[in-house]
ChimeraX commands (.cxc) that place a marker at each C-alpha (Angstrom):
marker #1 position 77.03,69.93,88.70 radius 0.5
marker #1 position 73.68,69.03,86.55 radius 0.5
marker #1 position 73.73,69.73,82.33 radius 0.5
marker #1 position 71.60,69.06,79.56 radius 0.5
marker #1 position 72.50,66.67,76.73 radius 0.5
marker #1 position 72.38,67.79,73.62 radius 0.5
marker #1 position 70.36,65.22,71.41 radius 0.5
marker #1 position 67.83,64.60,74.54 radius 0.5
marker #1 position 66.53,66.79,76.28 radius 0.5
marker #1 position 67.73,65.17,79.71 radius 0.5
marker #1 position 69.47,66.30,82.85 radius 0.5
marker #1 position 72.76,64.27,83.61 radius 0.5
marker #1 position 75.01,65.25,86.06 radius 0.5
marker #1 position 79.34,65.16,85.78 radius 0.5
marker #1 position 81.83,65.39,87.98 radius 0.5
marker #1 position 81.39,69.17,89.66 radius 0.5
marker #1 position 85.52,68.71,89.91 radius 0.5
marker #1 position 86.65,67.95,87.11 radius 0.5
marker #1 position 83.81,69.99,84.85 radius 0.5
marker #1 position 83.66,73.11,86.93 radius 0.5
marker #1 position 87.45,74.00,87.76 radius 0.5
marker #1 position 89.15,77.49,88.03 radius 0.5
marker #1 position 90.67,79.06,85.21 radius 0.5
marker #1 position 94.66,78.85,86.13 radius 0.5
marker #1 position 96.18,81.21,83.06 radius 0.5
marker #1 position 99.44,80.96,84.41 radius 0.5
marker #1 position 99.27,76.83,84.65 radius 0.5
marker #1 position 97.42,76.57,81.49 radius 0.5
marker #1 position 100.09,78.50,79.46 radius 0.5
marker #1 position 102.63,76.54,81.13 radius 0.5
marker #1 position 101.21,72.70,79.94 radius 0.5
marker #1 position 100.51,74.11,76.02 radius 0.5
marker #1 position 103.91,75.18,76.11 radius 0.5
marker #1 position 105.27,72.03,76.80 radius 0.5
marker #1 position 103.04,69.87,74.35 radius 0.5
marker #1 position 103.63,72.09,72.05 radius 0.5
marker #1 position 107.61,71.79,72.38 radius 0.5
marker #1 position 106.80,68.25,71.96 radius 0.5
marker #1 position 106.77,68.78,67.92 radius 0.5
marker #1 position 109.44,70.79,68.13 radius 0.5
marker #1 position 111.95,68.56,66.34 radius 0.5
marker #1 position 115.68,70.25,67.08 radius 0.5
marker #1 position 117.42,68.52,64.33 radius 0.5
marker #1 position 119.04,71.78,62.68 radius 0.5
marker #1 position 122.66,71.22,62.52 radius 0.5
marker #1 position 125.54,73.27,61.15 radius 0.5
marker #1 position 129.40,73.14,61.29 radius 0.5
marker #1 position 131.53,75.64,63.30 radius 0.5
marker #1 position 135.12,76.34,62.09 radius 0.5
marker #1 position 136.15,72.78,64.34 radius 0.5
marker #1 position 134.12,71.07,62.02 radius 0.5
marker #1 position 134.66,72.06,58.92 radius 0.5
marker #1 position 137.08,69.89,56.88 radius 0.5
marker #1 position 140.26,71.43,55.50 radius 0.5
marker #1 position 143.54,72.46,56.77 radius 0.5
marker #1 position 144.39,74.34,59.45 radius 0.5
marker #1 position 147.44,76.16,57.87 radius 0.5
marker #1 position 148.31,79.82,57.71 radius 0.5
marker #1 position 146.67,80.69,53.88 radius 0.5
marker #1 position 149.97,83.14,53.46 radius 0.5
marker #1 position 152.08,85.47,56.02 radius 0.5
marker #1 position 151.38,87.68,57.98 radius 0.5
marker #1 position 153.06,90.66,56.64 radius 0.5
marker #1 position 153.93,92.13,53.64 radius 0.5
marker #1 position 151.56,90.52,51.11 radius 0.5
marker #1 position 149.21,93.55,51.51 radius 0.5
marker #1 position 146.31,90.94,52.35 radius 0.5
marker #1 position 144.38,91.55,54.84 radius 0.5
marker #1 position 145.90,88.73,57.89 radius 0.5
marker #1 position 144.34,85.92,58.30 radius 0.5
marker #1 position 144.83,82.56,60.28 radius 0.5
marker #1 position 142.77,79.89,58.53 radius 0.5
marker #1 position 140.88,79.13,55.34 radius 0.5
marker #1 position 138.08,78.21,58.08 radius 0.5
marker #1 position 137.71,81.37,59.56 radius 0.5
marker #1 position 134.11,82.07,59.99 radius 0.5
marker #1 position 134.38,85.30,57.13 radius 0.5
marker #1 position 135.35,83.08,54.43 radius 0.5
marker #1 position 133.52,81.48,52.35 radius 0.5
marker #1 position 132.78,77.59,52.99 radius 0.5
marker #1 position 134.23,78.43,56.45 radius 0.5
marker #1 position 132.54,77.58,59.59 radius 0.5
marker #1 position 129.35,79.31,61.34 radius 0.5
marker #1 position 130.41,81.81,64.20 radius 0.5
marker #1 position 127.00,80.34,66.49 radius 0.5
marker #1 position 126.26,76.92,65.19 radius 0.5
marker #1 position 123.09,75.81,65.30 radius 0.5
marker #1 position 123.18,71.78,67.24 radius 0.5
marker #1 position 121.16,69.18,67.71 radius 0.5
marker #1 position 118.88,70.49,70.71 radius 0.5
marker #1 position 115.89,68.58,72.87 radius 0.5
marker #1 position 113.58,71.44,73.34 radius 0.5
marker #1 position 110.95,69.52,75.39 radius 0.5
marker #1 position 109.61,70.83,79.01 radius 0.5
marker #1 position 109.06,67.98,81.60 radius 0.5
marker #1 position 105.44,68.25,82.92 radius 0.5
marker #1 position 104.61,66.39,85.35 radius 0.5
marker #1 position 100.55,64.45,85.51 radius 0.5
marker #1 position 98.80,66.45,88.21 radius 0.5
marker #1 position 99.13,69.78,86.16 radius 0.5
marker #1 position 98.40,67.73,82.89 radius 0.5
marker #1 position 95.63,66.48,84.39 radius 0.5
marker #1 position 94.32,70.16,85.77 radius 0.5
marker #1 position 95.31,71.45,82.73 radius 0.5
marker #1 position 92.92,68.95,81.13 radius 0.5
marker #1 position 89.84,69.71,83.56 radius 0.5
marker #1 position 90.66,73.78,83.02 radius 0.5
marker #1 position 89.69,73.11,79.47 radius 0.5
marker #1 position 86.96,70.77,80.02 radius 0.5
marker #1 position 85.37,73.30,82.62 radius 0.5
marker #1 position 86.00,76.16,79.99 radius 0.5
marker #1 position 84.59,74.26,77.24 radius 0.5
marker #1 position 81.04,74.04,79.16 radius 0.5
marker #1 position 80.76,77.32,80.57 radius 0.5
marker #1 position 81.56,78.81,77.02 radius 0.5
marker #1 position 78.98,75.78,76.14 radius 0.5
marker #1 position 81.49,74.73,72.67 radius 0.5
marker #1 position 81.16,71.02,74.67 radius 0.5
marker #1 position 78.55,69.44,73.23 radius 0.5
marker #1 position 77.11,66.37,75.27 radius 0.5
marker #1 position 75.13,63.67,73.09 radius 0.5
marker #1 position 74.13,60.01,74.37 radius 0.5
marker #1 position 74.58,58.04,71.12 radius 0.5
marker #1 position 76.59,59.81,68.53 radius 0.5
marker #1 position 76.75,57.65,65.42 radius 0.5
marker #1 position 75.65,57.34,61.60 radius 0.5
marker #1 position 73.14,54.60,60.40 radius 0.5
marker #1 position 75.69,54.68,57.07 radius 0.5
marker #1 position 78.49,56.28,55.82 radius 0.5
marker #1 position 77.63,58.77,53.82 radius 0.5
marker #1 position 78.71,63.00,54.11 radius 0.5
marker #1 position 75.00,64.16,53.64 radius 0.5
marker #1 position 74.34,61.58,57.37 radius 0.5
marker #1 position 77.03,63.35,59.26 radius 0.5
marker #1 position 76.16,67.14,57.89 radius 0.5
marker #1 position 72.69,66.64,58.90 radius 0.5
marker #1 position 73.59,65.35,61.97 radius 0.5
marker #1 position 75.17,68.42,63.34 radius 0.5
marker #1 position 73.75,71.33,60.55 radius 0.5
marker #1 position 71.77,72.89,63.68 radius 0.5
marker #1 position 75.08,73.35,65.43 radius 0.5
marker #1 position 76.75,76.84,64.72 radius 0.5
marker #1 position 80.26,75.93,64.41 radius 0.5
marker #1 position 83.70,77.06,62.13 radius 0.5
marker #1 position 85.41,73.64,63.50 radius 0.5
marker #1 position 84.29,70.58,64.54 radius 0.5
marker #1 position 86.02,67.90,67.24 radius 0.5
marker #1 position 84.47,64.92,67.06 radius 0.5
marker #1 position 85.32,62.32,70.40 radius 0.5
marker #1 position 84.33,58.46,69.55 radius 0.5
marker #1 position 85.52,55.89,72.27 radius 0.5
marker #1 position 86.16,53.34,69.48 radius 0.5
marker #1 position 86.76,52.91,65.57 radius 0.5
marker #1 position 83.30,53.57,63.77 radius 0.5
marker #1 position 83.82,53.12,60.31 radius 0.5
marker #1 position 80.67,55.12,59.01 radius 0.5
marker #1 position 82.20,58.08,61.18 radius 0.5
marker #1 position 85.55,58.06,60.10 radius 0.5
marker #1 position 84.38,57.74,56.20 radius 0.5
marker #1 position 81.91,60.56,56.01 radius 0.5
marker #1 position 84.30,62.88,57.44 radius 0.5
marker #1 position 87.46,61.94,55.97 radius 0.5
marker #1 position 86.94,64.40,53.02 radius 0.5
marker #1 position 85.35,67.21,55.36 radius 0.5
marker #1 position 88.09,69.69,56.26 radius 0.5
marker #1 position 85.62,71.56,58.99 radius 0.5
marker #1 position 85.47,68.19,60.59 radius 0.5
marker #1 position 88.45,66.47,63.10 radius 0.5
marker #1 position 87.66,62.85,64.53 radius 0.5
marker #1 position 90.19,61.53,67.54 radius 0.5
marker #1 position 89.86,58.62,69.97 radius 0.5
marker #1 position 89.21,59.41,73.73 radius 0.5
marker #1 position 92.48,57.96,74.18 radius 0.5
marker #1 position 94.84,60.12,72.01 radius 0.5
marker #1 position 92.36,63.23,72.61 radius 0.5
marker #1 position 94.86,65.71,73.83 radius 0.5
marker #1 position 94.97,69.92,75.52 radius 0.5
marker #1 position 95.80,70.82,71.56 radius 0.5
marker #1 position 93.04,69.43,69.90 radius 0.5
marker #1 position 90.21,70.63,72.06 radius 0.5
marker #1 position 91.52,73.93,71.95 radius 0.5
marker #1 position 91.84,73.81,67.52 radius 0.5
marker #1 position 87.85,73.28,66.93 radius 0.5
marker #1 position 85.59,75.87,68.47 radius 0.5
marker #1 position 83.40,72.93,69.25 radius 0.5
marker #1 position 83.60,69.35,70.88 radius 0.5
marker #1 position 81.17,66.97,70.15 radius 0.5
marker #1 position 81.56,64.04,72.66 radius 0.5
marker #1 position 79.16,60.69,74.36 radius 0.5
marker #1 position 78.05,60.65,77.27 radius 0.5
marker #1 position 79.93,57.30,77.78 radius 0.5
marker #1 position 83.20,59.07,77.07 radius 0.5
marker #1 position 82.44,61.52,80.15 radius 0.5
marker #1 position 82.06,59.30,82.68 radius 0.5
marker #1 position 85.46,57.58,81.39 radius 0.5
marker #1 position 87.49,60.50,81.63 radius 0.5
marker #1 position 86.08,60.72,85.41 radius 0.5
marker #1 position 87.65,57.99,85.90 radius 0.5
marker #1 position 90.81,58.65,84.53 radius 0.5
marker #1 position 90.79,62.08,86.54 radius 0.5
marker #1 position 89.41,61.73,89.20 radius 0.5
marker link #1:1,2 radius 0.2
marker link #1:2,3 radius 0.2
marker link #1:3,4 radius 0.2
marker link #1:4,5 radius 0.2
marker link #1:5,6 radius 0.2
marker link #1:6,7 radius 0.2
marker link #1:7,8 radius 0.2
marker link #1:8,9 radius 0.2
marker link #1:9,10 radius 0.2
marker link #1:10,11 radius 0.2
marker link #1:11,12 radius 0.2
marker link #1:12,13 radius 0.2
marker link #1:13,14 radius 0.2
marker link #1:14,15 radius 0.2
marker link #1:15,16 radius 0.2
marker link #1:16,17 radius 0.2
marker link #1:17,18 radius 0.2
marker link #1:18,19 radius 0.2
marker link #1:19,20 radius 0.2
marker link #1:20,21 radius 0.2
marker link #1:21,22 radius 0.2
marker link #1:22,23 radius 0.2
marker link #1:23,24 radius 0.2
marker link #1:24,25 radius 0.2
marker link #1:25,26 radius 0.2
marker link #1:26,27 radius 0.2
marker link #1:27,28 radius 0.2
marker link #1:28,29 radius 0.2
marker link #1:29,30 radius 0.2
marker link #1:30,31 radius 0.2
marker link #1:31,32 radius 0.2
marker link #1:32,33 radius 0.2
marker link #1:33,34 radius 0.2
marker link #1:34,35 radius 0.2
marker link #1:35,36 radius 0.2
marker link #1:36,37 radius 0.2
marker link #1:37,38 radius 0.2
marker link #1:38,39 radius 0.2
marker link #1:39,40 radius 0.2
marker link #1:40,41 radius 0.2
marker link #1:41,42 radius 0.2
marker link #1:42,43 radius 0.2
marker link #1:43,44 radius 0.2
marker link #1:44,45 radius 0.2
marker link #1:45,46 radius 0.2
marker link #1:46,47 radius 0.2
marker link #1:47,48 radius 0.2
marker link #1:48,49 radius 0.2
marker link #1:49,50 radius 0.2
marker link #1:50,51 radius 0.2
marker link #1:51,52 radius 0.2
marker link #1:52,53 radius 0.2
marker link #1:53,54 radius 0.2
marker link #1:54,55 radius 0.2
marker link #1:55,56 radius 0.2
marker link #1:56,57 radius 0.2
marker link #1:57,58 radius 0.2
marker link #1:58,59 radius 0.2
marker link #1:59,60 radius 0.2
marker link #1:60,61 radius 0.2
marker link #1:61,62 radius 0.2
marker link #1:62,63 radius 0.2
marker link #1:63,64 radius 0.2
marker link #1:64,65 radius 0.2
marker link #1:65,66 radius 0.2
marker link #1:66,67 radius 0.2
marker link #1:67,68 radius 0.2
marker link #1:68,69 radius 0.2
marker link #1:69,70 radius 0.2
marker link #1:70,71 radius 0.2
marker link #1:71,72 radius 0.2
marker link #1:72,73 radius 0.2
marker link #1:73,74 radius 0.2
marker link #1:74,75 radius 0.2
marker link #1:75,76 radius 0.2
marker link #1:76,77 radius 0.2
marker link #1:77,78 radius 0.2
marker link #1:78,79 radius 0.2
marker link #1:79,80 radius 0.2
marker link #1:80,81 radius 0.2
marker link #1:81,82 radius 0.2
marker link #1:82,83 radius 0.2
marker link #1:83,84 radius 0.2
marker link #1:84,85 radius 0.2
marker link #1:85,86 radius 0.2
marker link #1:86,87 radius 0.2
marker link #1:87,88 radius 0.2
marker link #1:88,89 radius 0.2
marker link #1:89,90 radius 0.2
marker link #1:90,91 radius 0.2
marker link #1:91,92 radius 0.2
marker link #1:92,93 radius 0.2
marker link #1:93,94 radius 0.2
marker link #1:94,95 radius 0.2
marker link #1:95,96 radius 0.2
marker link #1:96,97 radius 0.2
marker link #1:97,98 radius 0.2
marker link #1:98,99 radius 0.2
marker link #1:99,100 radius 0.2
marker link #1:100,101 radius 0.2
marker link #1:101,102 radius 0.2
marker link #1:102,103 radius 0.2
marker link #1:103,104 radius 0.2
marker link #1:104,105 radius 0.2
marker link #1:105,106 radius 0.2
marker link #1:106,107 radius 0.2
marker link #1:107,108 radius 0.2
marker link #1:108,109 radius 0.2
marker link #1:109,110 radius 0.2
marker link #1:110,111 radius 0.2
marker link #1:111,112 radius 0.2
marker link #1:112,113 radius 0.2
marker link #1:113,114 radius 0.2
marker link #1:114,115 radius 0.2
marker link #1:115,116 radius 0.2
marker link #1:116,117 radius 0.2
marker link #1:117,118 radius 0.2
marker link #1:118,119 radius 0.2
marker link #1:119,120 radius 0.2
marker link #1:120,121 radius 0.2
marker link #1:121,122 radius 0.2
marker link #1:122,123 radius 0.2
marker link #1:123,124 radius 0.2
marker link #1:124,125 radius 0.2
marker link #1:125,126 radius 0.2
marker link #1:126,127 radius 0.2
marker link #1:127,128 radius 0.2
marker link #1:128,129 radius 0.2
marker link #1:129,130 radius 0.2
marker link #1:130,131 radius 0.2
marker link #1:131,132 radius 0.2
marker link #1:132,133 radius 0.2
marker link #1:133,134 radius 0.2
marker link #1:134,135 radius 0.2
marker link #1:135,136 radius 0.2
marker link #1:136,137 radius 0.2
marker link #1:137,138 radius 0.2
marker link #1:138,139 radius 0.2
marker link #1:139,140 radius 0.2
marker link #1:140,141 radius 0.2
marker link #1:141,142 radius 0.2
marker link #1:142,143 radius 0.2
marker link #1:143,144 radius 0.2
marker link #1:144,145 radius 0.2
marker link #1:145,146 radius 0.2
marker link #1:146,147 radius 0.2
marker link #1:147,148 radius 0.2
marker link #1:148,149 radius 0.2
marker link #1:149,150 radius 0.2
marker link #1:150,151 radius 0.2
marker link #1:151,152 radius 0.2
marker link #1:152,153 radius 0.2
marker link #1:153,154 radius 0.2
marker link #1:154,155 radius 0.2
marker link #1:155,156 radius 0.2
marker link #1:156,157 radius 0.2
marker link #1:157,158 radius 0.2
marker link #1:158,159 radius 0.2
marker link #1:159,160 radius 0.2
marker link #1:160,161 radius 0.2
marker link #1:161,162 radius 0.2
marker link #1:162,163 radius 0.2
marker link #1:163,164 radius 0.2
marker link #1:164,165 radius 0.2
marker link #1:165,166 radius 0.2
marker link #1:166,167 radius 0.2
marker link #1:167,168 radius 0.2
marker link #1:168,169 radius 0.2
marker link #1:169,170 radius 0.2
marker link #1:170,171 radius 0.2
marker link #1:171,172 radius 0.2
marker link #1:172,173 radius 0.2
marker link #1:173,174 radius 0.2
marker link #1:174,175 radius 0.2
marker link #1:175,176 radius 0.2
marker link #1:176,177 radius 0.2
marker link #1:177,178 radius 0.2
marker link #1:178,179 radius 0.2
marker link #1:179,180 radius 0.2
marker link #1:180,181 radius 0.2
marker link #1:181,182 radius 0.2
marker link #1:182,183 radius 0.2
marker link #1:183,184 radius 0.2
marker link #1:184,185 radius 0.2
marker link #1:185,186 radius 0.2
marker link #1:186,187 radius 0.2
marker link #1:187,188 radius 0.2
marker link #1:188,189 radius 0.2
marker link #1:189,190 radius 0.2
marker link #1:190,191 radius 0.2
marker link #1:191,192 radius 0.2
marker link #1:192,193 radius 0.2
marker link #1:193,194 radius 0.2
marker link #1:194,195 radius 0.2
marker link #1:195,196 radius 0.2
marker link #1:196,197 radius 0.2
marker link #1:197,198 radius 0.2
marker link #1:198,199 radius 0.2
marker link #1:199,200 radius 0.2
marker link #1:200,201 radius 0.2
view
């Protein structure tokens, strides 16, 4: 597959099996749901009637008092009683194997290229850490939110982007599906593309 670099009028060849993958909605939905569930803590906990502290003694006799019959102060219908369907600690994670995740990543990268949302630079760097320098670097790109993927810690890019809420910076090793989908434009270098090709081949 041939694609043109954004910062240089030069065509480069990228892997067809990774960046020209056919769309699979079912697989993509399953992987996105699974990945999203990792952020769900599941630490909610409530006490049912067996865990509420207190006596199990019958509050009053069954008949003759004029009150409704009651068997325990820990009944769910009583104030400070147990919860009927108490929430418990739960692990919401769903297992997704490596092959499924890699295929989903290929689909997203392919869709980004088809929609012209993945911008490949030969090199992406700043000479200083001024915010204005970063804005000028991407001023020709029309975006609402942009993701810049870097290979290593670049202090100029990190400092220049830290007070810009429309800019997200992430390392190549921490790139994931949700980050790629959270922005309408993605900037990546040719060197990063080659590393992706090696890891997903």
